[in-house]
C-alpha positions as CSV (number, residue, x, y, z in Angstrom):
1,M,178.1,-5.7,-5.1
2,T,174.8,-7.3,-3.8
3,G,173.8,-8.4,-7.2
4,F,176.7,-10.8,-7.4
5,K,175.8,-12.8,-4.3
6,T,173.4,-15.2,-5.9
7,P,175.6,-16.1,-8.9
8,L,178.5,-16.6,-6.6
9,R,176.4,-18.9,-4.4
10,I,175.4,-20.9,-7.4
11,A,178.9,-21.1,-8.6
12,G,180.1,-22.2,-5.2
13,G,177.5,-24.9,-5.0
14,V,178.4,-26.2,-8.4
15,A,182.1,-26.2,-7.5
16,L,181.5,-28.0,-4.3
17,A,179.3,-30.6,-6.0
18,A,182.0,-31.2,-8.6
19,L,184.6,-31.5,-5.9
20,L,182.5,-34.1,-4.1
21,L,182.0,-36.1,-7.3
22,A,185.7,-36.0,-8.0
23,L,186.8,-37.2,-4.6
24,P,188.4,-40.7,-4.5
25,A,186.9,-43.3,-2.3
26,F,188.2,-43.4,1.3
27,G,188.2,-47.2,1.2
28,Q,186.5,-49.7,-1.0
29,D,183.0,-48.5,-0.2
30,A,183.4,-45.2,1.6
31,P,179.9,-43.7,2.1
32,A,179.1,-40.2,0.7
33,E,178.8,-38.9,4.3
34,E,182.5,-39.5,4.9
35,A,183.4,-37.6,1.7
36,V,181.2,-34.7,2.8
37,E,182.9,-34.6,6.2
38,A,186.3,-34.6,4.6
39,V,185.3,-31.6,2.4
40,E,183.9,-29.8,5.4
41,A,187.1,-30.4,7.3
42,V,189.1,-28.6,4.6
43,V,186.6,-25.9,3.6
44,G,185.0,-25.1,7.0
45,G,187.7,-26.1,9.5
46,E,191.4,-25.3,9.9
47,T,193.8,-25.5,7.0
48,P,195.8,-28.8,7.2
49,L,199.3,-28.4,8.4
50,Q,200.9,-29.5,5.1
51,T,198.9,-26.7,3.3
52,Q,199.9,-24.2,5.9
53,Y,203.5,-25.2,5.5
54,I,203.3,-24.6,1.7
55,L,201.5,-21.3,2.1
56,N,204.0,-20.0,4.8
57,S,206.9,-21.0,2.6
58,F,205.3,-19.3,-0.4
59,L,204.8,-16.1,1.5
60,M,208.5,-16.0,2.5
61,L,209.6,-16.7,-1.1
62,V,207.5,-13.9,-2.5
63,G,208.6,-11.6,0.3
64,G,212.2,-12.5,-0.5
65,F,211.6,-11.5,-4.2
66,L,210.3,-8.2,-3.1
67,V,213.1,-7.5,-0.6
68,F,215.6,-8.4,-3.3
69,W,214.1,-5.8,-5.6
70,M,214.9,-3.2,-2.9
71,A,218.5,-3.7,-3.9
72,A,217.6,-2.1,-7.2
73,G,215.9,0.7,-5.2
74,F,218.9,1.5,-3.1
75,T,221.1,1.4,-6.3
76,M,218.9,3.8,-8.2
77,L,218.4,6.1,-5.2
78,E,222.2,6.3,-4.6
79,A,222.9,6.7,-8.3
80,G,220.5,9.7,-8.4
81,F,221.9,11.3,-5.3
82,V,225.6,11.2,-6.1
83,R,227.3,13.3,-8.7
84,T,227.7,12.2,-12.3
85,K,231.4,11.3,-11.9
86,N,230.6,8.7,-9.2
87,V,227.5,6.9,-10.5
88,S,229.2,3.8,-11.8
89,M,231.0,3.4,-8.5
90,Q,227.7,3.3,-6.7
91,L,226.3,0.8,-9.2
92,L,229.4,-1.4,-8.8
93,K,229.3,-1.2,-5.0
94,N,225.7,-2.3,-4.8
95,I,226.2,-5.3,-7.0
96,T,229.4,-6.5,-5.2
97,M,228.1,-5.6,-1.8
98,Y,225.0,-7.7,-2.2
99,S,227.1,-10.6,-3.4
100,V,229.5,-10.3,-0.4
101,A,226.6,-10.1,2.0
102,C,224.9,-13.3,0.7
103,I,228.2,-15.3,0.9
104,A,229.1,-14.0,4.4
105,Y,225.6,-14.7,5.7
106,Y,225.7,-18.2,4.2
107,I,229.1,-19.2,5.6
108,I,228.7,-17.6,9.0
109,G,225.8,-15.3,9.6
110,Y,222.7,-17.5,9.4
111,A,223.9,-19.9,12.0
112,L,224.9,-17.1,14.3
113,M,221.5,-15.5,13.9
114,Y,219.4,-18.6,14.3
115,P,221.3,-21.0,16.5
116,G,218.3,-23.0,17.8
117,D,219.6,-24.9,20.7
118,G,223.2,-24.5,19.7
119,W,224.2,-21.2,21.4
120,M,227.9,-20.8,22.1
121,I,226.9,-18.3,24.8
122,E,223.3,-18.8,25.7
123,G,221.2,-15.9,24.4
124,I,224.2,-13.8,23.4
125,L,226.4,-15.6,20.8
126,G,224.9,-18.1,18.4
127,A,226.3,-21.2,16.7
128,V,229.2,-21.6,14.3
129,G,228.5,-23.3,10.9
130,I,227.2,-22.7,7.4
131,A,223.6,-22.6,6.4
132,V,222.3,-26.0,5.4
133,L,219.1,-26.5,3.4
134,E,216.6,-29.3,3.7
135,P,217.2,-32.4,1.5
136,V,215.9,-32.5,-2.1
137,G,212.3,-33.8,-2.3
138,L,211.5,-33.2,1.4
139,S,208.7,-35.5,2.6
140,P,205.9,-34.2,4.8
141,E,207.0,-36.6,7.6
142,A,210.5,-35.1,7.7
143,A,209.3,-31.4,7.7
144,D,208.4,-29.2,10.7
145,L,205.0,-28.4,9.4
146,T,204.4,-25.7,11.9
147,Y,206.7,-23.2,10.1
148,A,208.2,-23.1,6.6
149,T,211.0,-24.6,4.6
150,V,214.5,-23.9,5.6
151,S,215.3,-22.8,2.1
152,S,212.5,-20.2,2.0
153,D,213.6,-18.9,5.5
154,F,217.2,-18.5,4.5
155,F,216.2,-16.9,1.2
156,F,214.0,-14.4,3.0
157,Q,216.5,-13.6,5.8
158,V,219.6,-13.2,3.6
159,M,217.7,-10.3,1.9
160,F,217.3,-8.5,5.2
161,C,221.0,-8.9,5.9
162,A,221.9,-7.4,2.5
163,T,219.5,-4.5,3.2
164,A,221.4,-3.6,6.3
165,A,224.6,-3.3,4.3
166,S,222.9,-1.3,1.6
167,I,222.1,1.5,4.1
168,V,225.9,2.0,4.6
169,S,226.7,2.4,1.0
170,G,224.8,5.6,0.4
171,T,226.2,7.5,3.4
172,V,229.8,6.9,2.6
173,A,229.4,7.5,-1.2
174,E,231.8,9.5,-3.3
175,R,234.8,9.2,-1.0
176,I,235.6,5.5,-0.3
177,K,237.6,2.9,-2.1
178,L,235.9,-0.2,-3.2
179,W,237.8,-3.0,-1.5
180,P,238.0,-1.6,2.0
181,F,234.2,-1.0,1.8
182,L,233.6,-4.6,0.7
183,I,235.7,-5.9,3.6
184,F,233.6,-3.8,6.0
185,V,230.5,-5.2,4.5
186,A,231.8,-8.8,5.0
187,V,232.4,-8.0,8.7
188,L,228.9,-6.4,9.1
189,T,227.0,-9.2,7.4
190,A,228.9,-12.1,8.7
191,F,229.1,-11.0,12.4
192,V,227.7,-7.7,13.4
193,Y,224.2,-7.9,11.9
194,P,223.6,-11.6,12.7
195,I,224.8,-11.4,16.3
196,Q,222.5,-8.5,17.3
197,A,219.6,-9.9,15.2
198,S,219.9,-13.2,17.2
199,W,219.3,-11.3,20.4
200,K,215.7,-10.7,19.1
201,W,214.8,-12.8,16.1
202,G,216.9,-15.8,17.2
203,G,215.3,-15.9,20.6
204,G,218.3,-14.2,22.4
205,F,218.4,-12.2,25.6
206,L,216.6,-9.0,24.3
207,D,213.7,-11.1,23.3
208,A,213.6,-13.4,26.3
209,N,214.6,-11.0,29.1
210,F,213.3,-7.6,28.0
211,G,210.3,-8.4,25.8
212,F,211.8,-6.4,23.0
213,L,209.4,-6.1,20.0
214,D,210.5,-5.3,16.5
215,F,208.2,-6.8,13.9
216,A,210.3,-6.3,10.8
217,G,213.4,-4.5,11.8
218,S,213.3,-0.8,12.6
219,T,216.2,-1.5,15.0
220,V,217.3,-5.0,14.0
221,V,217.9,-3.9,10.3
222,H,217.6,-0.2,9.8
223,S,219.2,1.2,12.9
224,V,222.0,-1.3,12.5
225,G,222.7,0.0,9.0
226,G,222.4,3.6,10.3
227,W,224.8,3.1,13.2
228,A,227.4,1.4,10.9
229,A,227.0,4.3,8.4
230,L,227.4,6.9,11.2
231,A,230.7,5.3,12.3
232,G,231.9,5.2,8.7
233,A,231.0,8.9,8.0
234,I,232.8,10.0,11.1
235,V,236.0,8.1,10.3
236,L,235.9,9.0,6.6
237,G,235.2,12.7,7.0
238,A,233.3,14.8,4.6
239,R,233.6,15.1,0.9
240,K,236.0,17.8,-0.3
241,G,234.3,21.1,-0.4
242,K,231.2,20.1,1.5
243,Y,231.9,22.3,4.5
244,N,233.6,25.7,4.9
245,A,235.9,26.7,7.7
246,D,233.2,29.0,9.2
247,G,230.8,26.0,9.4
248,S,228.7,26.9,6.5
249,V,227.5,24.2,4.1
250,N,228.0,24.0,0.3
251,P,225.2,21.9,-1.1
252,I,226.3,19.2,-3.5
253,P,223.3,18.4,-5.7
254,G,222.8,14.8,-7.0
255,S,223.0,13.9,-10.6
256,N,219.6,12.6,-11.4
257,M,216.4,13.2,-9.5
258,P,214.2,11.0,-11.7
259,L,216.5,8.1,-10.9
260,A,216.4,8.9,-7.2
261,T,212.6,9.1,-7.3
262,L,212.4,5.8,-9.1
263,G,214.7,4.3,-6.4
264,M,212.3,5.5,-3.8
265,F,209.3,4.0,-5.4
266,I,211.1,0.7,-5.9
267,L,212.0,0.7,-2.2
268,W,208.4,1.5,-1.3
269,F,207.2,-1.4,-3.4
270,G,209.7,-3.8,-2.0
271,W,208.7,-2.8,1.5
272,Y,205.4,-4.6,1.1
273,G,207.5,-7.8,1.1
274,F,209.8,-6.6,3.8
275,N,207.0,-6.0,6.3
276,G,204.2,-8.1,4.9
277,A,206.2,-11.3,4.7
278,S,207.5,-10.7,8.2
279,Q,204.2,-12.1,9.4
280,L,205.9,-15.4,8.4
281,A,202.7,-17.2,7.9
282,M,199.6,-17.1,5.8
283,G,198.1,-20.5,6.3
284,T,195.1,-19.3,8.3
285,V,192.4,-16.7,7.9
286,G,193.9,-14.7,10.7
287,D,197.4,-14.8,9.2
288,I,196.5,-13.7,5.7
289,A,194.2,-10.9,7.1
290,D,197.2,-9.7,9.2
291,V,199.5,-9.8,6.1
292,G,197.0,-7.5,4.4
293,R,196.8,-5.3,7.4
294,V,200.6,-5.0,7.6
295,M,200.8,-4.0,3.9
296,A,198.1,-1.4,4.3
297,N,199.8,0.1,7.3
298,T,203.2,0.0,5.5
299,N,201.7,2.1,2.7
300,A,200.1,4.5,5.2
301,G,203.5,5.1,6.9
302,A,205.1,6.0,3.7
303,V,202.3,8.4,2.7
304,G,202.5,10.1,6.1
305,G,206.2,10.5,5.9
306,A,206.1,12.0,2.4
307,L,203.4,14.5,3.1
308,A,204.9,15.6,6.4
309,A,208.2,16.3,4.7
310,A,206.5,18.2,1.9
311,V,204.6,20.4,4.3
312,L,207.5,21.0,6.6
313,T,209.9,22.0,3.9
314,A,207.4,24.3,2.4
315,I,207.1,26.0,5.8
316,I,210.8,26.2,6.5
317,Y,212.3,26.7,3.1
318,K,209.3,28.3,1.3
319,K,209.6,25.6,-1.4
320,V,209.0,21.9,-1.3
321,D,212.3,20.0,-1.4
322,L,212.1,16.9,-3.5
323,T,215.0,15.2,-1.8
324,F,213.4,15.7,1.6
325,V,210.1,14.3,0.3
326,I,211.9,11.2,-1.1
327,N,213.6,10.6,2.2
328,G,210.4,11.5,4.1
329,A,208.6,8.6,2.4
330,L,211.5,6.2,3.3
331,A,211.6,7.5,6.9
332,G,207.9,6.8,7.2
333,L,208.4,3.3,6.0
334,V,211.3,2.8,8.5
335,S,209.2,4.2,11.3
336,V,206.3,1.9,10.8
337,T,208.5,-1.2,10.3
338,A,208.9,-2.0,14.0
339,E,205.1,-2.4,14.4
340,P,203.0,-2.4,11.2
341,L,200.4,-4.8,12.5
342,T,198.7,-3.2,15.5
343,P,198.1,0.4,14.4
344,G,195.1,1.6,12.4
345,L,195.6,3.4,9.2
346,G,195.4,6.8,10.8
347,T,197.9,5.9,13.5
348,A,200.3,4.4,11.0
349,S,200.1,7.6,8.9
350,I,201.0,9.6,12.0
351,I,203.9,7.4,12.9
352,G,205.2,7.7,9.4
353,A,204.6,11.5,9.5
354,V,206.8,11.8,12.6
355,G,209.5,10.0,10.6
356,G,209.2,12.5,7.8
357,V,209.6,15.4,10.3
358,I,212.6,13.7,11.8
359,V,214.4,13.7,8.4
360,V,213.7,17.4,7.7
361,L,215.0,18.4,11.1
362,S,218.0,16.1,11.5
363,V,219.7,16.7,8.1
364,P,220.7,20.2,9.2
365,L,221.8,18.8,12.6
366,L,224.2,16.4,10.9
367,D,225.6,19.3,8.9
368,R,226.2,21.2,12.0
369,F,228.5,18.4,13.2
370,K,230.0,18.2,9.7
371,I,228.8,14.6,9.3
372,D,228.5,14.2,5.5
373,D,225.7,11.7,4.6
374,V,225.3,11.8,0.9
375,V,221.8,10.2,0.6
376,G,220.4,11.0,4.1
377,A,220.6,7.4,5.3
378,I,221.4,8.2,8.9
379,P,218.2,10.3,9.4
380,V,216.1,7.9,7.4
381,H,217.3,4.6,8.9
382,L,218.9,5.4,12.2
383,F,216.9,8.3,13.6
384,A,213.5,7.2,12.2
385,G,214.4,3.6,13.2
386,I,214.8,4.7,16.8
387,W,211.5,6.6,16.7
388,G,209.7,3.6,15.1
389,T,211.0,1.3,17.8
390,I,209.8,3.6,20.5
391,A,206.4,4.1,18.8
392,V,205.6,0.4,19.2
393,V,204.5,1.1,22.8
394,F,201.7,3.4,21.5
395,T,199.9,0.6,19.6
396,N,201.0,-2.8,21.0
397,P,200.0,-3.5,24.5
398,D,202.6,-6.2,24.9
399,A,205.4,-3.6,24.4
400,N,207.1,-1.8,27.3
401,L,209.1,1.3,26.9
402,G,212.0,0.1,29.1
403,G,212.5,-3.0,27.0
404,Q,212.4,-1.0,23.8
405,L,215.0,1.5,25.1
406,V,217.3,-1.2,26.4
407,A,217.3,-2.8,23.0
408,I,217.9,0.5,21.2
409,V,220.9,1.3,23.4
410,T,222.3,-2.2,23.5
411,V,222.1,-2.7,19.7
412,G,223.4,0.9,19.1
413,V,226.4,0.6,21.3
414,F,227.3,-2.8,20.0
415,V,227.0,-1.9,16.3
416,F,228.6,1.5,16.6
417,V,231.6,0.4,18.6
418,I,232.4,-2.7,16.4
419,S,231.8,-0.7,13.2
420,L,234.0,2.2,14.5
421,V,236.8,-0.2,15.3
422,A,236.5,-2.0,11.9
423,W,236.5,1.3,10.0
424,L,239.6,2.5,12.0
425,I,241.5,-0.7,11.3
426,L,240.7,-0.5,7.6
427,K,241.8,3.2,7.6
428,A,245.1,2.3,9.3
429,T,245.9,-0.7,7.1
430,L,244.4,-0.4,3.6
431,G,243.3,3.2,3.7
432,L,239.7,4.2,3.1
433,R,239.8,7.2,0.9
434,P,241.1,7.7,-2.6
435,T,243.6,10.5,-3.2
436,A,242.3,14.0,-3.4
437,E,243.1,14.0,-7.1
438,D,241.1,10.8,-7.7
439,E,238.1,12.2,-5.8
440,D,238.2,15.3,-8.0
441,L,238.5,13.2,-11.1
442,G,235.6,11.0,-9.9
443,L,235.6,7.4,-8.8
444,D,234.1,6.2,-12.0
445,V,237.4,6.9,-13.7
446,S,239.8,6.3,-10.8
447,E,238.2,3.1,-9.3
448,V,235.9,1.6,-11.8
449,G,237.2,2.5,-15.3
450,V,233.6,2.8,-16.7
451,E,231.9,6.2,-16.7
452,A,228.1,6.2,-16.3
453,Y,227.7,9.3,-18.5
454,P,230.8,9.5,-20.7
455,E,229.2,12.0,-23.1
456,F,229.1,14.6,-20.2
457,K,232.7,14.3,-19.4
């Protein structure tokens, strides 16, 4: 690349000269020296606050686009892992679940999660109120130029809230009715997720008192979805025919592995926004370099998880299991999410690889307890999320193991207990499961009325 240096310098000099000539006067007779100083302040010094504000907001908007696209990833992953007769139900659940999550977060969740100085119980319970955006045509004088727009922040954060709900959907697939599921999602996204997230990202007690570190949400997002899914799987019970009386397992293959693989790659792609935009700023050289570092480490975590799952399944089962490799990549992503900034590429790959190993070993463990997780979301998001939160202490000198463990336990107990109570109430009132006949027929027919693959009926 050395041969390009001279032309680049010439081009840079021409561009700078053109910029100088185009500058307006800084008064009636501003001398050229003042114009030069103004250019040097922009080019060689710190980025002006207004520009930082614009760049920070832009990063969060782009990150929000990418995290939104993860909804498509979850949808395709679940559609591939469930049986043909339940595909439309999973598609419908993901569309309606995302919509419910956005409304619940707007009306209640955002204020609970980011109360500012308006805590109802200091550091524990946030404020009551709906999300309010900045006025149209915001002036620089009225903006907090040290951060980003309220609208870009809300847009980014609501995607994380919806992601937590998406994790639950796959675990309880093929045996839950639509409306009780959506009611649970409303409870999760309006109250459970925002309250625990406020304890860290809203400046609550886990952040202030225990120094809990979770860069993009191995615990705050992924473990939360995993705990809620675990409670749901326990209350619902397994799919008919999954387990035998003697404890043996009857595998229930998914309908479409290409679709599941596509879903995994969409999630992998969206994770660059999930982790990268969680830097929350790119208005300085240091910030944008860190964004790039986070994205590179995010990719390394996924690679480590996929390869570890491939090697381990080849050793244990004598064949490489595609479903484990898919979930191994996702577990690697979850594992590195708690701290994707401070590791090097090798360390990030190892952290992700441990996540892949966790998936391969924990799926049979769940089966031993007859916990039926259709897509493997509990190993991927809960178990790998716990590991990733602990792994922060190995690369970030500001982390302490005690604080990380306190946060894991606190969030886990809170989410699991509230979720368990909510599931039990829904079971006792509306009922959670369709009839055995409807499950045999398939939820596409009994609940949705539109079959995904009618020609295979």
